[in-house]
FIMAR-556803 format. One record per atom (N, C-alpha, C): residue in three letters; x, y, z. Coordinates in pm, 1 decimal, padded with zeros to 6 digits. Example, Ala and Ser with C-alpha at 12.3 -4.5 7.8 and 13.67 -1.06 7.14 Angstrom:
<nodes>
<node><type>Ala</type><u>01319.0</u><v>-00569.0</v><w>00780.0</w></node>
<node><type>Ala</type><u>01230.0</u><v>-00450.0</v><w>00780.0</w></node>
<node><type>Ala</type><u>01320.0</u><v>-00330.0</v><w>00780.0</w></node>
<node><type>Ser</type><u>01285.0</u><v>-00225.0</v><w>00708.0</w></node>
<node><type>Ser</type><u>01367.0</u><v>-00106.0</v><w>00714.0</w></node>
<node><type>Ser</type><u>01290.0</u><v>00003.0</v><w>00787.0</w></node>
</nodes>
This chain:
<nodes>
<node><type>Unk</type><u>00078.2</u><v>-00110.9</v><w>-00004.0</w></node>
<node><type>Unk</type><u>-00004.5</u><v>00001.2</v><w>-00003.5</w></node>
<node><type>Unk</type><u>00089.3</u><v>00119.1</v><w>00001.9</w></node>
<node><type>Unk</type><u>00048.1</u><v>00217.8</v><w>-00075.8</w></node>
<node><type>Unk</type><u>00121.1</u><v>00346.8</v><w>-00079.5</w></node>
<node><type>Unk</type><u>00112.1</u><v>00413.1</v><w>00054.9</w></node>
<node><type>Unk</type><u>00231.8</u><v>00486.8</v><w>00083.5</w></node>
<node><type>Unk</type><u>00239.4</u><v>00547.7</v><w>00231.9</w></node>
<node><type>Unk</type><u>00132.9</u><v>00658.1</v><w>00251.8</w></node>
<node><type>Unk</type><u>00107.9</u><v>00736.1</v><w>00135.0</w></node>
<node><type>Unk</type><u>00011.4</u><v>00845.9</v><w>00170.2</w></node>
<node><type>Unk</type><u>-00135.0</u><v>00779.1</v><w>00174.0</w></node>
<node><type>Unk</type><u>-00154.5</u><v>00674.7</v><w>00103.3</w></node>
<node><type>Unk</type><u>-00287.1</u><v>00597.1</v><w>00131.5</w></node>
<node><type>Unk</type><u>-00298.9</u><v>00564.4</v><w>00267.3</w></node>
<node><type>Unk</type><u>-00192.8</u><v>00497.2</v><w>00320.2</w></node>
<node><type>Unk</type><u>-00191.4</u><v>00443.3</v><w>00461.0</w></node>
<node><type>Unk</type><u>-00205.1</u><v>00554.8</v><w>00562.0</w></node>
<node><type>Unk</type><u>-00140.5</u><v>00670.5</v><w>00538.5</w></node>
<node><type>Unk</type><u>-00161.0</u><v>00782.8</v><w>00627.0</w></node>
<node><type>Unk</type><u>-00310.5</u><v>00829.1</v><w>00628.3</w></node>
<node><type>Unk</type><u>-00366.6</u><v>00835.2</v><w>00513.0</w></node>
<node><type>Unk</type><u>-00515.3</u><v>00877.2</v><w>00509.3</w></node>
<node><type>Unk</type><u>-00593.5</u><v>00774.3</v><w>00576.2</w></node>
<node><type>Unk</type><u>-00567.3</u><v>00644.3</v><w>00562.7</w></node>
<node><type>Unk</type><u>-00653.4</u><v>00549.3</v><w>00632.2</w></node>
<node><type>Unk</type><u>-00627.2</u><v>00562.7</v><w>00777.8</w></node>
<node><type>Unk</type><u>-00496.5</u><v>00589.9</v><w>00826.1</w></node>
<node><type>Unk</type><u>-00478.3</u><v>00603.1</v><w>00973.2</w></node>
<node><type>Unk</type><u>-00553.7</u><v>00719.9</v><w>01022.2</w></node>
<node><type>Unk</type><u>-00555.0</u><v>00838.2</v><w>00950.3</w></node>
<node><type>Unk</type><u>-00617.0</u><v>00961.5</v><w>00991.5</w></node>
<node><type>Unk</type><u>-00780.0</u><v>00940.7</v><w>00994.8</w></node>
<node><type>Unk</type><u>-00822.6</u><v>00855.0</v><w>00902.3</w></node>
<node><type>Unk</type><u>-00965.7</u><v>00817.7</v><w>00908.1</w></node>
<node><type>Unk</type><u>-01002.0</u><v>00727.2</v><w>01045.9</w></node>
<node><type>Unk</type><u>-00913.2</u><v>00642.0</v><w>01059.3</w></node>
<node><type>Unk</type><u>-00935.7</u><v>00557.7</v><w>01172.3</w></node>
<node><type>Unk</type><u>-00929.1</u><v>00644.1</v><w>01314.4</w></node>
<node><type>Unk</type><u>-00837.4</u><v>00736.3</v><w>01326.5</w></node>
<node><type>Unk</type><u>-00827.4</u><v>00823.5</v><w>01436.7</w></node>
<node><type>Unk</type><u>-00957.4</u><v>00902.8</v><w>01454.6</w></node>
<node><type>Unk</type><u>-00993.3</u><v>00952.0</v><w>01345.3</w></node>
<node><type>Unk</type><u>-01116.0</u><v>01037.7</v><w>01339.3</w></node>
<node><type>Unk</type><u>-01242.2</u><v>00959.2</v><w>01379.4</w></node>
<node><type>Unk</type><u>-01240.1</u><v>00826.6</v><w>01344.5</w></node>
<node><type>Unk</type><u>-01348.5</u><v>00745.0</v><w>01394.8</w></node>
<node><type>Unk</type><u>-01362.6</u><v>00728.7</v><w>01540.0</w></node>
<node><type>Unk</type><u>-01243.6</u><v>00725.6</v><w>01607.9</w></node>
<node><type>Unk</type><u>-01245.2</u><v>00715.4</v><w>01759.2</w></node>
<node><type>Unk</type><u>-01299.9</u><v>00855.7</v><w>01817.6</w></node>
<node><type>Unk</type><u>-01262.6</u><v>00970.9</v><w>01754.5</w></node>
<node><type>Unk</type><u>-01304.7</u><v>01105.3</v><w>01806.8</w></node>
<node><type>Unk</type><u>-01460.2</u><v>01107.8</v><w>01773.4</w></node>
<node><type>Unk</type><u>-01500.1</u><v>01065.8</v><w>01665.8</w></node>
<node><type>Unk</type><u>-01647.9</u><v>01065.2</v><w>01615.5</w></node>
<node><type>Unk</type><u>-01724.7</u><v>00972.4</v><w>01727.8</w></node>
<node><type>Unk</type><u>-01674.8</u><v>00869.6</v><w>01756.3</w></node>
<node><type>Unk</type><u>-01740.5</u><v>00775.6</v><w>01852.9</w></node>
<node><type>Unk</type><u>-01767.1</u><v>00851.3</v><w>01995.9</w></node>
<node><type>Unk</type><u>-01669.1</u><v>00930.0</v><w>02037.7</w></node>
<node><type>Unk</type><u>-01669.6</u><v>00986.6</v><w>02162.4</w></node>
<node><type>Unk</type><u>-01774.6</u><v>01098.6</v><w>02154.4</w></node>
<node><type>Unk</type><u>-01773.3</u><v>01168.9</v><w>02056.5</w></node>
<node><type>Unk</type><u>-01879.1</u><v>01285.6</v><w>02039.1</w></node>
<node><type>Unk</type><u>-02005.5</u><v>01234.3</v><w>02033.7</w></node>
<node><type>Unk</type><u>-02022.1</u><v>01117.2</v><w>01947.2</w></node>
<node><type>Unk</type><u>-02163.4</u><v>01057.9</v><w>01930.6</w></node>
<node><type>Unk</type><u>-02221.1</u><v>01009.5</v><w>02064.5</w></node>
<node><type>Unk</type><u>-02128.2</u><v>00945.0</v><w>02148.0</w></node>
<node><type>Unk</type><u>-02166.3</u><v>00902.9</v><w>02278.1</w></node>
<node><type>Unk</type><u>-02210.7</u><v>01002.5</v><w>02377.9</w></node>
<node><type>Unk</type><u>-02135.8</u><v>01114.5</v><w>02378.1</w></node>
<node><type>Unk</type><u>-02167.5</u><v>01217.5</v><w>02457.6</w></node>
<node><type>Unk</type><u>-02322.2</u><v>01281.0</v><w>02421.8</w></node>
<node><type>Unk</type><u>-02337.1</u><v>01290.7</v><w>02286.6</w></node>
<node><type>Unk</type><u>-02450.0</u><v>01342.7</v><w>02235.2</w></node>
<node><type>Unk</type><u>-02571.4</u><v>01258.9</v><w>02269.6</w></node>
<node><type>Unk</type><u>-02551.4</u><v>01128.6</v><w>02250.1</w></node>
<node><type>Unk</type><u>-02661.2</u><v>01029.6</v><w>02263.7</w></node>
<node><type>Unk</type><u>-02686.5</u><v>01020.1</v><w>02419.2</w></node>
<node><type>Unk</type><u>-02595.0</u><v>01036.6</v><w>02490.1</w></node>
<node><type>Unk</type><u>-02621.3</u><v>01028.0</v><w>02647.6</w></node>
<node><type>Unk</type><u>-02711.5</u><v>01153.8</v><w>02675.5</w></node>
<node><type>Unk</type><u>-02683.9</u><v>01259.8</v><w>02629.1</w></node>
<node><type>Unk</type><u>-02763.7</u><v>01381.3</v><w>02662.6</w></node>
<node><type>Unk</type><u>-02907.6</u><v>01366.1</v><w>02599.0</w></node>
<node><type>Unk</type><u>-02910.9</u><v>01316.9</v><w>02480.8</w></node>
<node><type>Unk</type><u>-03039.4</u><v>01289.0</v><w>02417.8</w></node>
<node><type>Unk</type><u>-03123.4</u><v>01193.0</v><w>02512.0</w></node>
<node><type>Unk</type><u>-03071.3</u><v>01101.8</v><w>02563.5</w></node>
<node><type>Unk</type><u>-03135.1</u><v>01000.8</v><w>02651.4</w></node>
<node><type>Unk</type><u>-03180.0</u><v>01076.8</v><w>02777.5</w></node>
<node><type>Unk</type><u>-03113.3</u><v>01173.2</v><w>02826.3</w></node>
<node><type>Unk</type><u>-03145.8</u><v>01250.8</v><w>02944.0</w></node>
<node><type>Unk</type><u>-03254.5</u><v>01343.4</v><w>02923.2</w></node>
<node><type>Unk</type><u>-03278.7</u><v>01379.6</v><w>02800.9</w></node>
<node><type>Unk</type><u>-03372.3</u><v>01488.5</v><w>02773.1</w></node>
<node><type>Unk</type><u>-03524.5</u><v>01469.5</v><w>02840.2</w></node>
<node><type>Unk</type><u>-03581.3</u><v>01367.1</v><w>02811.9</w></node>
<node><type>Unk</type><u>-03718.3</u><v>01340.0</v><w>02853.1</w></node>
<node><type>Unk</type><u>-03725.5</u><v>01328.8</v><w>03001.6</w></node>
<node><type>Unk</type><u>-03635.8</u><v>01245.6</v><w>03064.7</w></node>
<node><type>Unk</type><u>-03632.8</u><v>01230.7</v><w>03221.2</w></node>
<node><type>Unk</type><u>-03610.5</u><v>01362.5</v><w>03288.0</w></node>
<node><type>Unk</type><u>-03530.3</u><v>01444.2</v><w>03227.5</w></node>
<node><type>Unk</type><u>-03504.2</u><v>01581.6</v><w>03297.0</w></node>
<node><type>Unk</type><u>-03631.1</u><v>01662.9</v><w>03294.5</w></node>
<node><type>Unk</type><u>-03685.7</u><v>01670.3</v><w>03167.9</w></node>
<node><type>Unk</type><u>-03801.1</u><v>01750.7</v><w>03152.6</w></node>
<node><type>Unk</type><u>-03906.5</u><v>01704.3</v><w>03247.2</w></node>
<node><type>Unk</type><u>-03931.7</u><v>01569.0</v><w>03252.5</w></node>
<node><type>Unk</type><u>-04034.0</u><v>01504.8</v><w>03331.4</w></node>
<node><type>Unk</type><u>-04017.8</u><v>01551.4</v><w>03489.7</w></node>
<node><type>Unk</type><u>-03888.7</u><v>01554.0</v><w>03523.9</w></node>
<node><type>Unk</type><u>-03862.2</u><v>01589.0</v><w>03663.1</w></node>
<node><type>Unk</type><u>-03892.9</u><v>01733.4</v><w>03681.5</w></node>
<node><type>Unk</type><u>-03857.3</u><v>01817.4</v><w>03590.1</w></node>
<node><type>Unk</type><u>-03883.0</u><v>01962.4</v><w>03601.9</w></node>
<node><type>Unk</type><u>-04038.9</u><v>01999.1</v><w>03597.4</w></node>
<node><type>Unk</type><u>-04099.7</u><v>01922.1</v><w>03512.8</w></node>
<node><type>Unk</type><u>-04248.9</u><v>01932.9</v><w>03505.4</w></node>
<node><type>Unk</type><u>-04313.4</u><v>01904.8</v><w>03631.2</w></node>
<node><type>Unk</type><u>-04281.8</u><v>01791.5</v><w>03694.8</w></node>
<node><type>Unk</type><u>-04342.4</u><v>01750.6</v><w>03820.7</w></node>
<node><type>Unk</type><u>-04314.1</u><v>01848.9</v><w>03929.7</w></node>
<node><type>Unk</type><u>-04208.1</u><v>01912.3</v><w>03924.3</w></node>
<node><type>Unk</type><u>-04170.3</u><v>02006.0</v><w>04031.4</w></node>
<node><type>Unk</type><u>-04232.2</u><v>02140.0</v><w>04009.7</w></node>
<node><type>Unk</type><u>-04266.8</u><v>02168.2</v><w>03883.0</w></node>
<node><type>Unk</type><u>-04323.2</u><v>02306.7</v><w>03847.6</w></node>
<node><type>Unk</type><u>-04457.4</u><v>02335.7</v><w>03910.6</w></node>
<node><type>Unk</type><u>-04481.7</u><v>02461.3</v><w>03944.2</w></node>
<node><type>Unk</type><u>-04614.4</u><v>02499.2</v><w>03991.1</w></node>
<node><type>Unk</type><u>-04689.9</u><v>02553.1</v><w>03878.7</w></node>
<node><type>Unk</type><u>-04819.0</u><v>02533.4</v><w>03894.6</w></node>
<node><type>Unk</type><u>-04902.7</u><v>02574.2</v><w>03777.8</w></node>
<node><type>Unk</type><u>-05035.2</u><v>02509.2</v><w>03789.0</w></node>
<node><type>Unk</type><u>-05147.4</u><v>02580.0</v><w>03730.6</w></node>
<node><type>Unk</type><u>-05283.8</u><v>02536.1</v><w>03747.7</w></node>
<node><type>Unk</type><u>-05320.1</u><v>02427.3</v><w>03628.9</w></node>
<node><type>Unk</type><u>-05238.7</u><v>02447.2</v><w>03515.4</w></node>
<node><type>Unk</type><u>-05269.2</u><v>02353.9</v><w>03405.3</w></node>
<node><type>Unk</type><u>-05140.1</u><v>02293.2</v><w>03360.6</w></node>
<node><type>Unk</type><u>-05158.8</u><v>02201.9</v><w>03263.9</w></node>
<node><type>Unk</type><u>-05034.5</u><v>02139.2</v><w>03214.1</w></node>
<node><type>Unk</type><u>-04956.5</u><v>02248.6</v><w>03127.2</w></node>
<node><type>Unk</type><u>-05025.3</u><v>02327.6</v><w>03062.5</w></node>
<node><type>Unk</type><u>-04953.5</u><v>02427.3</v><w>02980.3</w></node>
<node><type>Unk</type><u>-04870.1</u><v>02527.0</v><w>03078.0</w></node>
<node><type>Unk</type><u>-04928.7</u><v>02553.9</v><w>03199.6</w></node>
<node><type>Unk</type><u>-04854.0</u><v>02636.8</v><w>03277.8</w></node>
<node><type>Unk</type><u>-04739.5</u><v>02570.9</v><w>03336.6</w></node>
<node><type>Unk</type><u>-04751.5</u><v>02440.6</v><w>03378.4</w></node>
<node><type>Unk</type><u>-04643.4</u><v>02365.7</v><w>03426.1</w></node>
<node><type>Unk</type><u>-04535.9</u><v>02349.3</v><w>03324.3</w></node>
<node><type>Unk</type><u>-04574.5</u><v>02320.6</v><w>03201.8</w></node>
<node><type>Unk</type><u>-04469.2</u><v>02308.3</v><w>03081.8</w></node>
<node><type>Unk</type><u>-04398.9</u><v>02449.0</v><w>03076.0</w></node>
<node><type>Unk</type><u>-04462.1</u><v>02563.0</v><w>03068.0</w></node>
<node><type>Unk</type><u>-04392.7</u><v>02686.7</v><w>03051.9</w></node>
<node><type>Unk</type><u>-04297.1</u><v>02702.4</v><w>03163.4</w></node>
<node><type>Unk</type><u>-04334.0</u><v>02671.8</v><w>03282.8</w></node>
<node><type>Unk</type><u>-04242.9</u><v>02685.9</v><w>03402.6</w></node>
<node><type>Unk</type><u>-04122.9</u><v>02602.4</v><w>03379.0</w></node>
<node><type>Unk</type><u>-04140.3</u><v>02465.9</v><w>03344.4</w></node>
<node><type>Unk</type><u>-04032.4</u><v>02379.5</v><w>03323.9</w></node>
<node><type>Unk</type><u>-03933.5</u><v>02420.0</v><w>03212.1</w></node>
<node><type>Unk</type><u>-04000.3</u><v>02466.2</v><w>03103.1</w></node>
<node><type>Unk</type><u>-03913.2</u><v>02510.7</v><w>02992.6</w></node>
<node><type>Unk</type><u>-03836.9</u><v>02643.7</v><w>03017.8</w></node>
<node><type>Unk</type><u>-03880.7</u><v>02725.6</v><w>03108.1</w></node>
<node><type>Unk</type><u>-03818.6</u><v>02842.2</v><w>03141.9</w></node>
<node><type>Unk</type><u>-03728.4</u><v>02833.5</v><w>03262.5</w></node>
<node><type>Unk</type><u>-03709.5</u><v>02713.5</v><w>03316.0</w></node>
<node><type>Unk</type><u>-03623.2</u><v>02697.8</v><w>03429.1</w></node>
<node><type>Unk</type><u>-03473.0</u><v>02704.4</v><w>03381.8</w></node>
<node><type>Unk</type><u>-03393.6</u><v>02754.7</v><w>03480.0</w></node>
<node><type>Unk</type><u>-03246.4</u><v>02756.1</v><w>03460.0</w></node>
<node><type>Unk</type><u>-03181.8</u><v>02620.9</v><w>03426.9</w></node>
<node><type>Unk</type><u>-03246.4</u><v>02510.1</v><w>03497.4</w></node>
<node><type>Unk</type><u>-03187.1</u><v>02370.0</v><w>03482.9</w></node>
<node><type>Unk</type><u>-03219.1</u><v>02333.9</v><w>03331.1</w></node>
<node><type>Unk</type><u>-03330.4</u><v>02363.2</v><w>03273.5</w></node>
<node><type>Unk</type><u>-03357.4</u><v>02319.0</v><w>03129.6</w></node>
<node><type>Unk</type><u>-03274.9</u><v>02409.2</v><w>03044.3</w></node>
<node><type>Unk</type><u>-03261.3</u><v>02536.5</v><w>03072.5</w></node>
<node><type>Unk</type><u>-03174.0</u><v>02622.7</v><w>02984.6</w></node>
<node><type>Unk</type><u>-03026.2</u><v>02574.3</v><w>02985.4</w></node>
<node><type>Unk</type><u>-02972.9</u><v>02530.7</v><w>03101.0</w></node>
<node><type>Unk</type><u>-02835.2</u><v>02473.3</v><w>03108.5</w></node>
<node><type>Unk</type><u>-02833.7</u><v>02349.0</v><w>03029.8</w></node>
<node><type>Unk</type><u>-02939.0</u><v>02256.9</v><w>03050.6</w></node>
<node><type>Unk</type><u>-02928.1</u><v>02134.6</v><w>02977.0</w></node>
<node><type>Unk</type><u>-02931.1</u><v>02159.3</v><w>02828.9</w></node>
<node><type>Unk</type><u>-03014.0</u><v>02239.7</v><w>02779.4</w></node>
<node><type>Unk</type><u>-03031.0</u><v>02273.8</v><w>02636.5</w></node>
<node><type>Unk</type><u>-02892.2</u><v>02332.2</v><w>02580.0</w></node>
<node><type>Unk</type><u>-02836.4</u><v>02408.0</v><w>02658.6</w></node>
<node><type>Unk</type><u>-02694.3</u><v>02469.2</v><w>02610.4</w></node>
<node><type>Unk</type><u>-02603.0</u><v>02346.8</v><w>02596.6</w></node>
<node><type>Unk</type><u>-02590.1</u><v>02259.6</v><w>02688.5</w></node>
<node><type>Unk</type><u>-02497.8</u><v>02142.8</v><w>02683.1</w></node>
<node><type>Unk</type><u>-02530.5</u><v>02057.2</v><w>02569.8</w></node>
<node><type>Unk</type><u>-02663.3</u><v>02032.2</v><w>02541.2</w></node>
<node><type>Unk</type><u>-02710.6</u><v>01949.1</v><w>02449.7</w></node>
<node><type>Unk</type><u>-02675.1</u><v>02004.6</v><w>02313.2</w></node>
<node><type>Unk</type><u>-02692.7</u><v>02140.1</v><w>02293.3</w></node>
<node><type>Unk</type><u>-02670.0</u><v>02195.2</v><w>02162.2</w></node>
<node><type>Unk</type><u>-02510.0</u><v>02199.2</v><w>02129.9</w></node>
<node><type>Unk</type><u>-02439.6</u><v>02205.9</v><w>02231.7</w></node>
<node><type>Unk</type><u>-02295.6</u><v>02202.8</v><w>02227.8</w></node>
<node><type>Unk</type><u>-02241.7</u><v>02060.2</v><w>02184.5</w></node>
<node><type>Unk</type><u>-02302.7</u><v>01957.1</v><w>02245.3</w></node>
<node><type>Unk</type><u>-02278.2</u><v>01826.3</v><w>02210.8</w></node>
<node><type>Unk</type><u>-02320.8</u><v>01777.0</v><w>02073.1</w></node>
<node><type>Unk</type><u>-02437.9</u><v>01830.6</v><w>02034.3</w></node>
<node><type>Unk</type><u>-02483.3</u><v>01799.3</v><w>01896.5</w></node>
<node><type>Unk</type><u>-02388.8</u><v>01876.5</v><w>01800.6</w></node>
<node><type>Unk</type><u>-02359.4</u><v>01990.8</v><w>01827.3</w></node>
<node><type>Unk</type><u>-02265.8</u><v>02065.3</v><w>01741.0</w></node>
<node><type>Unk</type><u>-02137.1</u><v>02003.9</v><w>01726.1</w></node>
<node><type>Unk</type><u>-02068.3</u><v>01951.6</v><w>01836.4</w></node>
<node><type>Unk</type><u>-01958.1</u><v>01867.6</v><w>01823.1</w></node>
<node><type>Unk</type><u>-01964.2</u><v>01744.7</v><w>01757.0</w></node>
<node><type>Unk</type><u>-02073.0</u><v>01673.2</v><w>01767.3</w></node>
<node><type>Unk</type><u>-02099.2</u><v>01546.9</v><w>01705.5</w></node>
<node><type>Unk</type><u>-02108.9</u><v>01575.1</v><w>01557.6</w></node>
<node><type>Unk</type><u>-02190.8</u><v>01674.2</v><w>01512.5</w></node>
<node><type>Unk</type><u>-02203.9</u><v>01699.8</v><w>01378.3</w></node>
<node><type>Unk</type><u>-02063.9</u><v>01751.1</v><w>01311.1</w></node>
<node><type>Unk</type><u>-01986.5</u><v>01831.9</v><w>01377.9</w></node>
<node><type>Unk</type><u>-01864.1</u><v>01871.3</v><w>01328.1</w></node>
<node><type>Unk</type><u>-01770.4</u><v>01748.6</v><w>01299.0</w></node>
<node><type>Unk</type><u>-01762.2</u><v>01666.4</v><w>01406.3</w></node>
<node><type>Unk</type><u>-01677.9</u><v>01545.5</v><w>01394.4</w></node>
<node><type>Unk</type><u>-01716.7</u><v>01458.7</v><w>01283.1</w></node>
<node><type>Unk</type><u>-01851.2</u><v>01444.7</v><w>01267.8</w></node>
<node><type>Unk</type><u>-01905.5</u><v>01350.0</v><w>01158.7</w></node>
<node><type>Unk</type><u>-01873.6</u><v>01413.6</v><w>01020.3</w></node>
<node><type>Unk</type><u>-01875.0</u><v>01543.8</v><w>01006.5</w></node>
<node><type>Unk</type><u>-01851.7</u><v>01609.2</v><w>00869.0</w></node>
<node><type>Unk</type><u>-01696.8</u><v>01588.3</v><w>00852.6</w></node>
<node><type>Unk</type><u>-01615.8</u><v>01604.4</v><w>00946.2</w></node>
<node><type>Unk</type><u>-01466.4</u><v>01583.5</v><w>00939.8</w></node>
<node><type>Unk</type><u>-01450.4</u><v>01444.7</v><w>00900.7</w></node>
<node><type>Unk</type><u>-01516.8</u><v>01343.8</v><w>00961.6</w></node>
<node><type>Unk</type><u>-01499.1</u><v>01201.3</v><w>00919.0</w></node>
<node><type>Unk</type><u>-01526.2</u><v>01192.6</v><w>00781.5</w></node>
<node><type>Unk</type><u>-01647.2</u><v>01255.5</v><w>00731.8</w></node>
<node><type>Unk</type><u>-01690.3</u><v>01233.4</v><w>00590.1</w></node>
<node><type>Unk</type><u>-01586.3</u><v>01297.2</v><w>00485.5</w></node>
<node><type>Unk</type><u>-01527.3</u><v>01401.0</v><w>00514.7</w></node>
<node><type>Unk</type><u>-01419.0</u><v>01462.2</v><w>00439.4</w></node>
<node><type>Unk</type><u>-01293.7</u><v>01367.0</v><w>00426.7</w></node>
<node><type>Unk</type><u>-01257.4</u><v>01324.4</v><w>00552.0</w></node>
<node><type>Unk</type><u>-01149.7</u><v>01241.8</v><w>00549.0</w></node>
<node><type>Unk</type><u>-01182.8</u><v>01109.8</v><w>00465.6</w></node>
<node><type>Unk</type><u>-01300.7</u><v>01063.9</v><w>00476.0</w></node>
<node><type>Unk</type><u>-01336.1</u><v>00933.5</v><w>00395.9</w></node>
<node><type>Unk</type><u>-01321.7</u><v>00970.3</v><w>00251.6</w></node>
<node><type>Unk</type><u>-01380.5</u><v>01083.0</v><w>00212.1</w></node>
<node><type>Unk</type><u>-01374.3</u><v>01119.4</v><w>00062.6</w></node>
<node><type>Unk</type><u>-01232.6</u><v>01137.6</v><w>00018.6</w></node>
<node><type>Unk</type><u>-01149.9</u><v>01200.8</v><w>00104.5</w></node>
<node><type>Unk</type><u>-00997.4</u><v>01208.8</v><w>00078.5</w></node>
<node><type>Unk</type><u>-00942.9</u><v>01089.6</v><w>00052.5</w></node>
<node><type>Unk</type><u>-00975.9</u><v>00975.0</v><w>00149.7</w></node>
<node><type>Unk</type><u>-00913.8</u><v>00847.8</v><w>00127.0</w></node>
<node><type>Unk</type><u>-00955.6</u><v>00781.7</v><w>00002.5</w></node>
<node><type>Unk</type><u>-01096.0</u><v>00785.6</v><w>-00023.3</w></node>
<node><type>Unk</type><u>-01141.9</u><v>00722.9</v><w>-00142.6</w></node>
<node><type>Unk</type><u>-01084.6</u><v>00781.1</v><w>-00268.7</w></node>
<node><type>Unk</type><u>-01063.8</u><v>00912.3</v><w>-00269.8</w></node>
<node><type>Unk</type><u>-00998.8</u><v>00983.1</v><w>-00379.0</w></node>
<node><type>Unk</type><u>-00858.9</u><v>00936.3</v><w>-00400.9</w></node>
<node><type>Unk</type><u>-00777.1</u><v>00923.1</v><w>-00289.4</w></node>
<node><type>Unk</type><u>-00646.4</u><v>00880.8</v><w>-00295.1</w></node>
<node><type>Unk</type><u>-00647.5</u><v>00738.9</v><w>-00338.5</w></node>
<node><type>Unk</type><u>-00740.6</u><v>00652.6</v><w>-00288.8</w></node>
<node><type>Unk</type><u>-00737.2</u><v>00507.8</v><w>-00335.6</w></node>
<node><type>Unk</type><u>-00760.3</u><v>00500.6</v><w>-00477.1</w></node>
<node><type>Unk</type><u>-00848.8</u><v>00582.8</v><w>-00540.1</w></node>
<node><type>Unk</type><u>-00896.9</u><v>00568.2</v><w>-00664.9</w></node>
<node><type>Unk</type><u>-00759.3</u><v>00621.2</v><w>-00752.9</w></node>
<node><type>Unk</type><u>-00704.6</u><v>00725.2</v><w>-00712.7</w></node>
<node><type>Unk</type><u>-00574.3</u><v>00767.8</v><w>-00786.8</w></node>
<node><type>Unk</type><u>-00464.6</u><v>00664.2</v><w>-00781.2</w></node>
<node><type>Unk</type><u>-00456.2</u><v>00600.9</v><w>-00667.5</w></node>
<node><type>Unk</type><u>-00348.4</u><v>00495.5</v><w>-00645.8</w></node>
<node><type>Unk</type><u>-00388.1</u><v>00375.0</v><w>-00751.4</w></node>
<node><type>Unk</type><u>-00511.5</u><v>00331.0</v><w>-00769.8</w></node>
<node><type>Unk</type><u>-00550.8</u><v>00225.9</v><w>-00851.5</w></node>
<node><type>Unk</type><u>-00527.5</u><v>00272.2</v><w>-00989.9</w></node>
<node><type>Unk</type><u>-00549.2</u><v>00389.5</v><w>-01034.5</w></node>
<node><type>Unk</type><u>-00533.3</u><v>00442.3</v><w>-01169.5</w></node>
<node><type>Unk</type><u>-00384.2</u><v>00438.1</v><w>-01201.0</w></node>
<node><type>Unk</type><u>-00311.3</u><v>00493.1</v><w>-01104.4</w></node>
<node><type>Unk</type><u>-00158.2</u><v>00501.5</v><w>-01123.4</w></node>
<node><type>Unk</type><u>-00101.6</u><v>00363.0</v><w>-01147.1</w></node>
<node><type>Unk</type><u>-00151.7</u><v>00270.9</v><w>-01054.6</w></node>
<node><type>Unk</type><u>-00101.6</u><v>00133.2</v><w>-01049.5</w></node>
<node><type>Unk</type><u>-00121.7</u><v>00070.3</v><w>-01187.8</w></node>
<node><type>Unk</type><u>-00242.0</u><v>00091.4</v><w>-01245.2</w></node>
<node><type>Unk</type><u>-00283.4</u><v>00032.0</v><w>-01363.7</w></node>
<node><type>Unk</type><u>-00198.8</u><v>00087.4</v><w>-01477.2</w></node>
<node><type>Unk</type><u>-00177.5</u><v>00226.6</v><w>-01476.0</w></node>
<node><type>Unk</type><u>-00087.5</u><v>00283.1</v><w>-01574.7</w></node>
<node><type>Unk</type><u>00060.6</u><v>00230.5</v><w>-01572.3</w></node>
<node><type>Unk</type><u>00109.0</u><v>00208.1</v><w>-01464.5</w></node>
<node><type>Unk</type><u>00245.2</u><v>00163.0</v><w>-01439.1</w></node>
<node><type>Unk</type><u>00256.4</u><v>00021.0</v><w>-01495.2</w></node>
<node><type>Unk</type><u>00150.7</u><v>-00058.6</v><w>-01460.8</w></node>
<node><type>Unk</type><u>00157.1</u><v>-00195.9</v><w>-01514.8</w></node>
<node><type>Unk</type><u>00144.6</u><v>-00200.1</v><w>-01663.9</w></node>
<node><type>Unk</type><u>00060.7</u><v>-00118.7</v><w>-01728.1</w></node>
<node><type>Unk</type><u>00040.9</u><v>-00127.6</v><w>-01866.1</w></node>
<node><type>Unk</type><u>00174.5</u><v>-00067.2</v><w>-01929.2</w></node>
<node><type>Unk</type><u>00234.5</u><v>00019.5</v><w>-01876.5</w></node>
<node><type>Unk</type><u>00356.4</u><v>00074.7</v><w>-01939.7</w></node>
<node><type>Unk</type><u>00468.0</u><v>-00008.2</v><w>-01921.5</w></node>
<node><type>Unk</type><u>00473.1</u><v>-00106.3</v><w>-01819.6</w></node>
<node><type>Unk</type><u>00579.0</u><v>-00198.0</v><w>-01797.3</w></node>
<node><type>Unk</type><u>00554.2</u><v>-00327.5</v><w>-01880.6</w></node>
<node><type>Unk</type><u>00433.0</u><v>-00348.4</v><w>-01937.1</w></node>
<node><type>Unk</type><u>00414.6</u><v>-00471.6</v><w>-01998.9</w></node>
<node><type>Unk</type><u>00454.3</u><v>-00492.0</v><w>-02135.4</w></node>
</nodes>
């Protein structure tokens, strides 16, 4: 295997680990979303469901959670896009390698 192709594959593998961590953090927060809102809703004062929902959504705990959730989702999406770019670079390098390899073999025949 060509050295530059191997380097691109190694970069892709490293990014896969980073992507896994970002995805795990995002999914963990996603799983906490409904339980947190339920807890805030049950603690909220109000005469109707709409009143209690409004209080829960306007709480500082919910605002803090949403800020963390947005940051985690942003990081996950960024790492996923970076992975996709590295994957495309690897595939392009691989295609170039195959074309060059065929050209060299034909010229040597």
